[in-house]
C-alpha positions in Angstrom: -152.3 -52.3 -122.0 -150.5 -54.2 -124.7 -148.6 -51.1 -126.0 -147.7 -50.0 -122.6 -146.3 -53.3 -121.6 -144.5 -53.6 -124.9 -142.8 -50.2 -124.3 -141.9 -51.1 -120.7 -140.5 -54.5 -121.8 -138.1 -52.7 -124.4 -137.0 -50.4 -121.8 -136.5 -53.0 -119.1 -134.1 -54.9 -121.7 -132.3 -51.8 -122.5 -132.9 -48.5 -120.5 -131.3 -46.3 -123.1 -133.7 -47.5 -125.8 -136.5 -45.1 -127.0 -139.3 -47.6 -127.8 -141.4 -47.0 -130.9 -144.7 -48.9 -130.9 -147.1 -49.2 -133.8 -150.6 -50.4 -132.9 -153.5 -51.4 -135.1 -156.0 -49.7 -133.0 -156.5 -48.1 -129.6 -158.9 -46.4 -127.3 -158.5 -43.0 -125.7 -154.9 -42.8 -124.3 -153.3 -44.9 -127.0 -151.2 -41.7 -128.0 -149.2 -42.1 -124.9 -147.9 -45.5 -126.0 -148.2 -46.0 -129.8 -148.7 -44.8 -133.3 -151.8 -46.1 -134.9 -152.7 -46.3 -138.6 -155.7 -45.8 -141.0 -156.3 -49.5 -141.6 -155.5 -52.0 -144.2 -156.4 -49.8 -147.3 -156.6 -50.6 -151.0 -153.9 -49.8 -153.3 -155.4 -46.9 -155.1 -155.1 -43.0 -155.6 -158.5 -42.6 -154.0 -157.7 -44.5 -150.9 -154.3 -42.6 -150.6 -156.1 -39.3 -151.0 -158.7 -40.0 -148.3 -155.9 -41.1 -145.9 -155.1 -37.3 -145.5 -158.4 -36.1 -143.8 -158.2 -39.3 -141.7 -154.8 -38.6 -140.5 -155.3 -35.0 -139.9 -158.7 -35.6 -138.2 -157.0 -37.9 -135.9 -154.4 -35.3 -135.1 -157.2 -32.9 -134.3 -158.7 -35.7 -132.0 -155.5 -35.9 -129.8 -153.7 -38.7 -131.8 -150.5 -36.9 -132.9 -149.0 -39.8 -134.8 -151.2 -41.7 -137.2 -150.0 -43.4 -140.4 -151.2 -44.9 -143.5 -150.2 -47.8 -145.6 -149.1 -45.6 -148.6 -148.4 -48.7 -150.7 -152.0 -50.2 -149.7 -152.6 -53.5 -148.2 -154.6 -55.1 -150.9 -154.8 -54.6 -154.6 -152.3 -53.9 -157.5 -148.7 -53.3 -156.7 -148.2 -49.6 -156.2 -146.5 -47.6 -159.0 -143.3 -45.5 -158.7 -145.4 -42.2 -157.9 -145.9 -43.4 -154.3 -142.7 -43.0 -152.1 -141.2 -41.5 -148.7 -138.9 -38.7 -148.0 -137.8 -36.2 -145.3 -137.0 -38.8 -142.6 -134.7 -36.5 -140.5 -137.6 -33.9 -140.4 -140.1 -36.7 -139.6 -137.9 -37.7 -136.6 -138.0 -34.2 -135.2 -141.8 -34.1 -135.8 -142.1 -37.4 -133.8 -140.1 -36.0 -130.9 -142.2 -32.8 -130.7 -145.3 -35.0 -130.8 -143.9 -37.1 -128.1 -143.1 -34.1 -125.9 -146.2 -31.9 -126.6 -148.9 -33.9 -128.3 -148.9 -31.9 -131.5 -149.8 -33.8 -134.5 -147.3 -34.6 -137.2 -149.7 -34.2 -139.9 -151.7 -31.1 -139.1 -155.0 -29.8 -140.7 -154.3 -26.4 -142.0 -156.6 -25.1 -139.5 -154.5 -26.3 -136.6 -151.7 -23.7 -137.6 -153.8 -21.1 -139.4 -157.1 -20.8 -137.4 -157.5 -17.1 -138.3 -157.5 -17.9 -142.1 -161.2 -19.0 -143.0 -159.9 -20.2 -146.3 -158.4 -23.2 -144.7 -161.3 -24.2 -142.4 -162.7 -26.7 -144.9 -159.5 -27.7 -146.6 -159.2 -31.5 -146.4 -156.2 -32.5 -148.6 -153.5 -29.8 -148.1 -151.8 -30.2 -144.7 -148.8 -29.1 -142.5 -146.1 -31.7 -142.1 -144.9 -30.6 -138.6 -145.1 -26.9 -138.2 -143.0 -25.9 -141.1 -143.7 -27.8 -144.3 -147.0 -27.3 -146.3 -147.8 -30.5 -148.0 -150.0 -30.4 -151.3 -149.7 -33.8 -152.5 -150.3 -34.7 -156.1 -153.2 -37.2 -155.5 -154.2 -37.6 -159.1 -152.4 -40.0 -161.4 -150.7 -38.4 -164.3 -151.0 -34.7 -163.0 -149.1 -32.0 -164.8 -150.1 -29.1 -162.6 -151.4 -28.6 -159.0 -153.2 -25.7 -157.4 -152.1 -24.9 -154.0 -153.5 -22.5 -151.3 -151.0 -20.9 -149.2 -152.4 -19.7 -146.0 -152.3 -16.0 -145.0 -149.8 -14.7 -142.4 -146.5 -15.8 -143.7 -144.3 -16.3 -146.6 -144.0 -19.5 -148.4 -140.9 -21.0 -150.1 -141.4 -23.5 -153.1 -139.0 -26.4 -152.4 -139.2 -27.6 -156.0 -138.4 -24.1 -157.6 -135.3 -22.9 -156.1 -137.1 -21.7 -153.0 -139.2 -19.1 -154.9 -141.0 -17.0 -152.4 -144.9 -16.4 -152.4 -146.9 -14.3 -150.1 -149.6 -16.2 -148.2 -153.3 -15.8 -148.8 -153.3 -16.8 -152.4 -153.6 -19.8 -154.6 -151.0 -20.6 -157.0 -150.7 -23.3 -159.6 -147.4 -25.1 -160.1 -146.2 -27.7 -162.5 -145.6 -31.1 -161.1 -144.0 -34.3 -162.1 -142.4 -37.4 -160.7 -139.5 -35.3 -159.1 -142.0 -32.9 -157.4 
């Protein structure tokens, strides 16, 4: 009710506003009123890594907009390898989530149900319906193995949009820029 009332108050103050409410927790139905987040996690690569299956699991459970404190809530200051990007695409995914309930961070099985290779994948995910994310979640990594789901072509954002057929695992070089 707090999130519902908060949104109504913003709209009452400014009818043209599009309220965005972030709530620490909620019960069934919270997705209509607010984004939730994974909690006050520790600043570590392990915590960052395990936020992925939490968020994709929440998406499969009906909460399309779940976030994580990527920099951590407690622990050492995060290093320069943790950062945000693709804000305009996120805005479009937020709008789709608002209209349809589709999760923003999607377990691969959400989009590729006929590919048994993705049924147990926990750390790769779709960002909206068009971007496959295979985060580097190990410090100092030099390469990353990425499974490309079957049924479409994939273009590597970091390699001049090099094209790959789906249904294979590739290994790509990674660094701070990728």
